C-alpha positions as CSV (number, residue, x, y, z in Angstrom):
1,M,280.6,89.0,-14.5
2,A,276.8,88.0,-14.4
3,Q,275.9,85.0,-12.4
4,A,274.0,83.6,-15.6
5,H,272.2,79.6,-16.5
6,G,274.7,77.8,-17.4
7,D,278.2,79.8,-15.9
8,R,280.8,76.5,-15.2
9,L,282.0,77.1,-11.1
10,S,285.8,77.8,-10.9
11,A,288.2,75.4,-10.0
12,V,288.2,76.6,-6.6
13,D,284.4,76.4,-6.1
14,A,284.5,72.8,-7.3
15,S,287.4,72.2,-5.2
16,F,285.0,72.9,-2.0
17,L,282.2,70.2,-3.5
18,A,284.8,67.5,-4.0
19,Q,286.0,68.3,-0.3
20,E,282.9,67.1,1.4
21,R,282.4,64.3,3.0
22,A,279.4,62.7,5.5
23,N,281.3,64.4,8.6
24,S,283.2,67.3,6.6
25,H,280.1,69.8,5.5
26,M,281.6,72.6,3.6
27,H,279.4,75.3,4.2
28,I,280.1,78.3,6.2
29,G,277.1,80.8,8.1
30,A,276.8,82.8,10.8
31,V,274.5,83.9,13.5
32,L,273.0,87.1,13.7
33,I,271.2,88.9,16.2
34,L,269.2,91.9,15.7
35,E,266.8,94.1,17.5
36,G,263.0,93.3,18.2
37,P,260.4,92.9,17.5
38,P,260.8,90.3,15.0
39,P,259.5,91.1,11.4
40,S,256.2,88.2,10.1
41,Y,257.6,85.5,8.3
42,E,255.5,86.8,5.2
43,D,257.3,90.1,5.5
44,F,260.3,88.5,5.8
45,L,260.2,86.2,2.5
46,N,258.6,88.9,0.7
47,H,261.6,91.1,1.4
48,I,263.7,88.6,0.5
49,R,261.6,88.1,-2.9
50,S,262.2,91.9,-3.7
51,R,266.2,91.1,-3.5
52,L,266.8,88.2,-4.6
53,H,266.9,89.0,-8.3
54,L,270.2,90.6,-7.5
55,V,271.5,87.4,-6.2
56,P,270.2,85.2,-9.5
57,R,272.7,82.2,-8.3
58,Y,270.5,82.2,-5.3
59,R,267.9,80.8,-7.5
60,Q,270.5,78.2,-9.4
61,K,271.4,74.4,-8.6
62,L,274.4,72.2,-9.8
63,A,274.2,70.2,-12.9
64,V,277.1,67.7,-13.3
65,P,278.1,66.9,-16.5
66,P,277.9,63.1,-16.6
67,L,281.4,60.2,-16.7
68,E,283.0,63.9,-14.9
69,T,283.8,65.3,-18.1
70,G,283.8,68.5,-17.0
71,R,283.2,70.6,-14.0
72,P,279.7,71.3,-12.3
73,I,277.5,74.3,-13.3
74,W,274.9,76.4,-12.4
75,I,271.7,76.0,-14.0
76,D,268.5,78.2,-12.9
77,D,266.0,75.6,-10.7
78,A,262.8,75.4,-12.4
79,S,261.1,73.9,-8.8
80,F,262.6,76.8,-7.0
81,N,260.4,77.1,-3.3
82,L,262.1,80.8,-1.4
83,E,259.8,78.2,1.8
84,Y,261.8,75.7,1.4
85,H,265.4,77.6,1.9
86,V,264.0,80.4,4.5
87,R,262.3,78.5,7.1
88,H,260.6,79.7,10.6
89,T,261.3,78.8,14.2
90,A,261.1,80.3,17.2
91,L,263.2,79.2,20.6
92,P,261.3,78.2,23.5
93,S,261.2,79.9,26.7
94,P,263.4,81.6,28.0
95,G,265.2,81.9,24.2
96,S,268.3,81.7,26.6
97,P,272.0,82.2,24.6
98,E,273.0,78.3,25.2
99,Q,269.3,77.2,23.5
100,L,270.5,79.6,20.1
101,R,274.0,77.9,19.8
102,A,272.4,74.7,20.4
103,L,269.9,75.3,17.6
104,A,272.4,76.9,15.3
105,A,274.6,73.9,15.6
106,R,272.0,71.3,15.0
107,I,271.3,73.3,11.6
108,H,275.0,73.5,10.6
109,S,275.5,69.3,11.6
110,Q,273.3,68.6,8.1
111,R,274.6,68.8,5.0
112,L,273.3,71.1,2.3
113,D,271.0,69.2,-0.5
114,R,272.9,69.7,-3.9
115,A,269.5,69.1,-5.8
116,K,268.5,72.2,-4.7
117,P,269.9,75.7,-4.6
118,L,272.6,75.5,-1.9
119,W,271.9,78.0,0.9
120,E,269.4,78.2,4.2
121,L,268.5,81.3,6.1
122,W,266.6,80.7,9.4
123,L,264.5,83.5,11.0
124,V,264.3,82.6,14.8
125,Q,262.2,84.5,17.0
126,G,261.8,83.8,20.7
127,L,265.3,85.4,22.4
128,E,266.0,87.3,25.4
129,D,264.4,91.1,25.2
130,G,262.3,90.3,22.5
131,R,265.1,90.5,20.5
132,F,265.7,87.7,17.2
133,A,268.4,85.6,15.5
134,L,268.7,84.9,11.8
135,I,270.7,81.7,11.2
136,S,272.7,81.3,7.5
137,K,274.3,79.1,5.5
138,T,275.7,78.6,2.6
139,H,278.0,76.5,0.6
140,H,281.6,77.6,0.1
141,A,280.9,76.8,-3.6
142,L,278.6,79.5,-3.7
143,V,280.1,82.0,-2.1
144,D,283.4,83.0,0.0
145,G,283.5,84.6,3.1
146,I,285.3,88.1,2.0
147,S,282.2,88.4,-1.0
148,G,279.1,87.3,1.5
149,V,280.0,90.4,3.1
150,D,279.5,92.8,0.4
151,L,276.3,90.8,-0.4
152,M,274.6,91.5,2.9
153,T,273.5,94.6,1.3
154,V,271.3,92.4,-0.8
155,L,269.3,92.1,2.7
156,F,270.7,95.3,5.0
157,D,270.1,98.9,4.5
158,L,272.3,101.5,5.7
159,S,269.3,103.0,7.5
160,P,266.1,102.0,9.5
161,V,264.3,102.9,6.4
162,P,264.3,100.0,3.7
163,Q,265.5,101.1,0.2
164,I,262.9,100.6,-2.5
165,V,264.8,98.1,-5.0
166,S,263.9,98.2,-8.3
167,H,263.0,94.6,-9.7
168,E,262.1,94.7,-13.4
169,G,262.1,91.2,-15.1
170,E,260.0,89.5,-12.1
171,P,258.0,87.2,-11.9
172,W,261.2,85.1,-12.4
173,A,261.3,82.4,-15.2
174,A,263.7,79.5,-14.7
175,Q,265.6,78.6,-17.9
176,P,265.1,75.5,-19.4
177,E,267.6,72.6,-17.7
178,P,269.9,71.2,-20.1
179,H,269.6,67.6,-21.3
180,A,272.8,65.2,-19.6
181,A,274.0,65.3,-23.3
182,Q,274.1,68.7,-23.4
183,L,275.8,68.3,-20.1
184,A,278.3,66.0,-21.9
185,A,279.0,68.4,-25.1
186,R,279.8,71.3,-22.5
187,G,282.3,69.1,-20.5
188,I,284.2,67.8,-23.4
189,K,284.2,71.0,-24.9
190,G,285.5,72.4,-22.0
191,L,288.5,69.6,-22.2
192,L,289.2,70.1,-25.5
193,K,289.6,74.1,-24.9
194,L,292.5,73.4,-22.6
195,P,295.1,73.0,-24.8
196,L,294.3,76.0,-26.6
197,E,294.2,78.3,-23.1
198,L,297.7,76.3,-23.0
199,A,299.0,78.0,-26.2
200,N,297.1,81.3,-25.6
201,G,299.3,81.3,-22.3
202,A,302.3,80.2,-24.4
203,L,301.4,83.4,-27.1
204,S,301.3,85.6,-24.1
205,A,304.3,84.6,-23.1
206,A,306.3,85.2,-26.0
207,T,305.0,88.5,-26.9
208,R,305.5,89.6,-23.1
209,P,308.8,87.6,-22.4
210,A,311.0,89.4,-19.7
211,S,307.3,90.0,-17.4
212,S,306.4,86.1,-18.4
213,L,309.4,84.6,-17.0
214,D,309.1,86.5,-14.1
215,H,306.2,85.5,-13.3
216,V,307.0,81.7,-13.8
217,K,310.2,81.9,-12.0
218,E,307.6,83.6,-8.8
219,A,305.3,80.9,-9.9
220,L,307.7,78.1,-9.3
221,E,309.2,79.4,-6.3
222,G,306.1,79.5,-4.5
223,I,305.2,76.6,-5.7
224,G,308.5,75.4,-3.8
225,E,307.7,76.9,-0.8
226,V,304.1,75.2,-0.8
227,A,305.8,72.2,-1.2
228,W,308.0,72.7,1.6
229,A,305.6,73.6,3.8
230,G,303.9,69.9,2.8
231,L,307.0,68.2,3.6
232,N,306.9,69.8,7.3
233,P,303.3,68.7,8.7
234,A,301.8,70.1,11.5
235,P,302.3,68.6,15.1
236,E,299.6,66.1,16.4
237,T,297.3,67.0,18.6
238,P,293.7,66.5,20.3
239,L,292.5,69.0,17.6
240,N,293.7,66.4,15.1
241,V,291.2,63.7,15.1
242,P,288.5,62.2,13.3
243,I,285.5,63.8,13.4
244,G,281.3,63.4,13.2
245,P,278.4,65.5,11.5
246,H,278.0,66.9,14.7
247,R,278.7,70.4,15.8
248,R,279.3,73.1,18.7
249,L,278.9,76.6,18.9
250,S,280.2,78.3,21.1
251,F,280.6,82.9,20.8
252,V,282.7,85.1,22.1
253,R,282.4,89.1,22.1
254,N,284.8,91.4,22.1
255,D,285.3,95.5,20.6
256,L,287.3,95.9,17.9
257,D,289.4,98.8,19.7
258,D,290.7,96.3,22.4
259,F,292.7,95.1,19.0
260,K,293.4,97.9,17.6
261,L,295.0,99.1,21.1
262,V,297.4,96.4,21.1
263,K,298.3,96.6,17.5
264,N,299.1,100.4,17.7
265,T,301.0,99.8,20.9
266,L,302.9,96.7,20.5
267,G,302.7,96.6,16.5
268,G,301.9,94.5,14.3
269,T,298.3,94.0,12.4
270,V,295.2,93.5,13.7
271,N,295.4,89.7,12.0
272,D,298.2,89.5,13.9
273,V,296.3,89.7,16.9
274,V,293.7,87.8,16.1
275,L,296.6,85.1,15.9
276,T,298.3,85.4,18.8
277,V,295.1,85.7,21.0
278,V,294.1,82.5,19.3
279,A,297.7,80.7,20.0
280,G,297.2,82.2,23.6
281,G,293.8,80.3,24.1
282,L,295.1,77.2,22.6
283,R,298.0,77.6,24.9
284,T,295.8,77.8,27.7
285,W,293.1,74.8,26.7
286,L,295.9,72.2,25.4
287,R,297.5,73.0,28.7
288,S,294.2,71.9,30.4
289,R,294.4,68.8,28.4
290,G,297.1,67.6,29.7
291,V,299.2,68.7,26.9
292,R,302.9,69.5,27.6
293,T,303.0,73.3,25.3
294,E,306.9,73.3,25.3
295,G,308.1,73.6,21.8
296,L,304.6,73.1,20.9
297,E,304.2,75.4,17.6
298,L,300.8,74.7,16.0
299,R,300.1,75.9,11.9
300,A,296.9,77.6,11.2
301,L,295.6,77.9,7.9
302,V,294.9,81.2,7.0
303,P,292.2,82.1,4.0
304,V,293.7,85.2,1.9
305,S,291.3,87.0,-0.4
306,V,292.7,87.7,-3.7
307,R,289.5,89.3,-4.6
308,T,289.9,92.9,-6.6
309,K,287.6,95.8,-6.3
310,D,286.5,94.7,-10.0
311,D,285.4,91.4,-7.8
312,Q,283.6,92.7,-5.5
313,G,280.2,92.0,-4.8
314,Q,280.6,88.8,-7.2
315,L,279.9,85.3,-6.1
316,G,282.9,82.5,-6.5
317,N,285.7,82.3,-4.4
318,R,288.3,84.5,-4.9
319,I,291.1,82.9,-1.9
320,V,294.6,81.2,-1.9
321,V,295.5,79.8,1.4
322,M,298.6,80.4,3.9
323,R,300.1,78.2,7.1
324,G,300.2,80.5,9.7
325,P,302.2,80.2,13.1
326,L,300.4,79.1,16.7
327,P,303.7,80.0,18.7
328,V,301.6,78.6,22.4
329,Y,305.2,77.4,23.4
330,V,305.5,81.3,23.9
331,E,304.4,81.9,27.8
332,D,304.6,85.6,27.8
333,P,301.3,87.5,26.0
334,V,303.9,90.1,24.3
335,A,306.6,87.7,23.0
336,R,304.3,85.4,21.6
337,L,302.7,88.4,19.1
338,R,305.9,89.2,18.4
339,V,306.9,85.5,17.2
340,V,303.5,85.9,15.1
341,R,304.3,89.1,13.6
342,Q,307.4,88.2,13.0
343,A,306.3,85.0,10.7
344,M,303.5,86.4,9.4
345,D,305.6,89.8,8.1
346,G,308.0,86.9,6.5
347,L,305.0,84.8,4.8
348,K,304.1,87.5,3.4
349,E,307.5,88.2,2.0
350,S,307.5,84.5,0.8
351,K,305.7,83.5,-2.1
352,Q,303.9,81.0,-0.6
353,A,300.4,83.0,-1.0
354,V,302.0,83.3,-4.9
355,G,302.2,79.5,-5.0
356,A,298.7,78.9,-3.9
357,A,297.6,81.0,-6.7
358,A,299.7,78.7,-9.2
359,I,298.4,75.4,-8.4
360,T,294.8,77.0,-8.2
361,G,295.8,78.3,-11.8
362,L,296.8,74.6,-12.4
363,E,293.9,73.0,-11.2
364,A,291.8,75.0,-13.7
365,L,293.6,73.5,-16.4
366,A,292.4,69.3,-14.8
367,P,290.0,67.5,-15.6
368,P,287.7,66.6,-12.6
369,T,288.9,63.7,-11.0
370,I,292.2,65.4,-11.0
371,L,290.8,68.5,-9.9
372,A,289.4,67.0,-7.1
373,Q,293.1,65.0,-5.3
374,A,294.6,68.3,-5.6
375,S,291.8,69.9,-3.2
376,R,292.3,67.5,-1.6
377,L,296.0,67.9,-1.2
378,Q,295.3,71.3,-0.5
379,F,293.3,70.8,2.2
380,S,295.6,68.0,3.8
381,T,295.4,67.7,7.3
382,R,298.6,66.9,7.5
383,L,299.9,70.8,6.9
384,F,297.2,72.9,9.6
385,N,295.8,72.0,12.8
386,L,293.0,74.1,12.6
387,L,291.5,76.7,10.3
388,V,291.6,80.4,11.5
389,T,289.5,83.5,9.3
390,N,289.3,86.9,9.9
391,V,286.8,88.9,7.9
392,P,286.3,92.5,7.7
393,G,282.9,93.9,8.1
394,P,281.1,96.6,7.6
395,Q,282.2,99.4,10.7
396,F,278.8,101.5,11.2
397,P,275.0,100.1,11.5
398,I,272.9,98.2,9.2
399,Y,269.1,97.2,9.2
400,I,267.0,94.8,8.2
401,L,263.0,95.9,8.1
402,G,264.0,98.9,10.1
403,R,265.9,96.1,12.6
404,E,269.7,97.4,13.7
405,L,272.0,94.2,13.2
406,L,273.8,94.2,16.8
407,N,276.0,91.1,16.6
408,T,277.6,88.6,13.3
409,Y,278.7,85.4,14.4
410,P,280.8,84.3,11.8
411,I,280.6,79.6,11.4
412,A,283.9,78.3,9.4
413,F,283.5,74.5,8.6
414,L,285.4,71.4,9.6
415,P,287.9,69.4,7.4
416,E,288.4,65.9,7.8
417,N,290.2,65.0,11.4
418,Q,290.0,68.9,12.5
419,S,287.7,69.4,15.1
420,L,288.0,73.1,15.5
421,A,287.5,75.8,13.3
422,V,287.9,79.9,14.6
423,A,286.1,82.2,12.4
424,V,286.6,85.9,13.1
425,M,284.7,89.2,12.1
426,S,284.5,93.1,12.8
427,Y,281.1,94.8,12.9
428,N,280.3,98.3,13.8
429,G,283.0,98.2,16.4
430,G,283.1,94.8,17.5
431,M,285.3,91.9,17.0
432,D,283.6,88.6,17.2
433,F,284.4,84.6,17.5
434,G,282.7,81.7,15.9
435,L,284.1,78.7,17.4
436,L,282.9,75.7,15.4
437,G,283.6,72.2,16.8
438,D,283.1,68.8,16.6
439,Y,280.4,67.6,18.9
440,D,282.1,64.3,20.3
441,N,285.7,66.0,20.6
442,L,285.3,69.6,21.4
443,T,282.7,68.8,24.7
444,D,284.6,71.3,26.4
445,I,284.3,74.3,23.8
446,E,283.1,76.9,26.2
447,D,286.1,76.2,28.3
448,L,288.2,77.4,24.9
449,G,286.4,80.4,24.7
450,Q,287.3,81.1,28.0
451,A,290.6,80.9,27.6
452,L,290.6,83.1,24.5
453,R,289.0,86.1,26.6
454,D,291.6,85.9,29.0
455,A,294.1,85.7,26.1
456,L,293.2,89.0,24.9
457,A,292.9,90.2,28.4
458,E,296.4,89.8,28.7
459,L,297.2,91.4,25.9
460,V,295.1,94.7,26.4
461,E,296.5,95.1,29.9
462,A,300.5,94.8,28.4
463,A,299.2,97.0,25.7
464,G,298.4,99.5,29.1
465,G,294.5,99.2,28.8
466,K,291.6,97.6,30.3
467,P,289.5,95.2,28.3
468,R,286.3,97.1,27.3
469,G,284.2,93.9,26.9
470,R,281.6,94.8,24.3
471,R,279.3,97.7,23.1
472,K,276.5,98.6,25.7
473,K,274.0,98.1,22.7
474,T,274.9,94.2,22.1
475,S,273.5,91.4,22.7
476,A,273.4,88.8,25.6
477,V,274.9,86.2,23.1
478,Q,278.3,84.6,24.3
């Protein structure tokens, strides 16, 4: 699907806008560490400018129909200025990991301006060893994590020699911005289409009754399972308290082979091992806070991509969420992995994801006010304690202007009353964690990072190996 002027936001994309609050920013991003020397700001701008046509959405802003007559649409920003979105800064000497984390945390503490295209990219010079960093920040309504990995090919190349990209149609010219009356008409037209869409669905069901009944039954069962999960709220923990707008970050560097060793020796999937590591780290951290963990099972909101191969490389969200267990009550790391594995196997066999997708489908037929209420229900903090997302990245080196990408630390978002989010991304043999915390509530976020390292080390040793640490060619950021 082309990213055209006038595209309407999907129900899922619009839900991320509806969920945003003054203290709960719905943007995601990453801190990328690259080999030096850094490119000049002008060279970097020109590189982005030469490829921006591959992602037209990055030159588009939101237009909201009056009186909430329809979901927002994407329109070309006639005043688009690349220099506004691509910032240039440098760390003071010595350019330490702590300084970079503090800068990235401050950047992610500020909401994106909805009057402009919803993204920023920072070129950061002055890191130790002559390296440089990129700090990205993109609203979740624009792109989800799984799709974002595909879009790295816009700026990155597979070899140190930059690829020459054809860009016919430049210089770019914005399409005329619709007037308020045109927006209102489009919104009303969309609302009038709802009965027709429902009728078309009914006609499709009538022509394939057996198949349709199976789908309806499965969806209803799935919605029932989601409702049951909602009737069993997540336990109260120090993680689930009111948050402010300011953030802290911690990075944990790991080797993907450590996770594969545990998976191959003790069973489960890489994602099962990730959840087990998070559970083990949280167990240690909670106990350091004086919280008793006996009988305590936290719940993680685990996004699951339903993006098909045909959807790869397109903007917009194709995700549903499941609530996975974090059994912090289990002391033995092998037993903890077994509990996680069995629970996740059960979730996959359940219809919870199907139910979430069905709810999303119902939201697509909802007017904006109802959609906003539904989105808050899906992200209700009664249902989970923290977000844990695991995004697979390319397992080969990629480059920008001849500089190799060394590390990528993902950054998630904090819903209301959620003071911690854990994002994980694999890249070129690494498995790096980005911990995002509320500034006031997670003053000990570095202790949690160390607890996660220790939890992985326990599992690796139980699997008969020794923690490998991280690849030789890596950054000092931790």
